[in-house]
N, C-alpha and C positions, 0 to 999 in steps of 0.2 A: 299904744302897741297892743295889737292882738294876735293870737295865734288859733287855728282851729286845729286843735289837738289830734282829734279824730281822723282828719285828713292827712297830717303829718305821719301818723301812725300807719294808714293805709299806704302811704307813698313810700316809707321806710321797709315795710314788710313786704312790699312788691318788688321794689326797685333795688335795693340791698342784694337779696338773692341772686337777682337777674346778674348783677354786676359781679358778685363772687363768681359765679358760674362761667361767665365770661372770660374772666381773667386767669382762672384755672386751666379751662380748656385752651385759651390760646397760648398758655405757657408749655401745654403737652404735659401737664402734671396731672395725676389722678387724685381726687377728692381725698382719697384714703392716707395720701403722703401728707396732708396738711396737718401739721400738730396742733396748732392753734387758729382760730378765727378772732382777731382782735378788733373790735368793733367801737364806734363811737359810743361812749357811755351815755346815752340818752334815757333809755327806758328799759326796764327788764322785761316787759311783755314784749317789747320789739325784738328782742334776743331770742325770745322763746319761739316767737312767729316765724324768725329767719331759721333757726335751728329746725323747725318743723317742716318748713318748706323744703329745706337742703336735705332732710332726712339725716340730720348730723346730731350727734348727742351733746346735750348743754354742756358736758365737762369740756368741749373743746372750745367752748365761748366763756373765757375768763372774763369776771367783772370786777370792778371796785367801786361800783355806782354807790353801794351802801356806806362806804367809808368817805368819799369824796364827792360825792353828786355828780351833776354834769358841769363840768369845768370847760365846756365848750371846745375849741380847737385843740386844748391840751390833754383831752382824755386818753387819747391812743398814746401819747408819748409817757403820760404819767404811767399807764398801765404797763407798758412794756418795760419802763425802768422799774416798776414795782415787781415785775414777773423775773427780770435779770438779776435784782439784789436777792431775791428769793431762790435763786439758782434752778428755775422752772425752763429757761432756756438754755439750750446747748447748741454748740456750732454745727451747722448742718441742718438745724429744724427750720422746716418750711412753714411759714406764717402768712396768712391772708390779712391785711390790713383794709378795713372798711369804714369809710365815714360819709355822713351825710348831714346836712344843716340847714343854714341861713339861705333863703331862696330857693329852698328844695334842691340844692346841689347833691352832688354825690360822687364818690370815687372810690376804686378798690386797687389793691396791688400785692403782689405775691412776693415775697423776699425770702431769701435763705440767710438765717442768721449767722 
């Protein structure tokens, strides 16, 4: 099995911000209303690139990659659970969840906690 990491990085850095913009715009929500952007925990440099493209501070992109690594499809639910247990999520918070991975698939959704 092989992976072209540089191509995956380019794909995620371009496609994920586009998906986030689309889901936020289609919901009629302003980007400033989003409390957190919860991304698949694959690579910190990808988070930085996405934040830069969206012009959003890194503080809005929580991570646990340094503690858990890339746990594949479980990264987003693990991070949500961790944040909830730490009291970082409150009723009414707007969150964007965005994932990307195998086969260069991707998806994003906006939810109200």
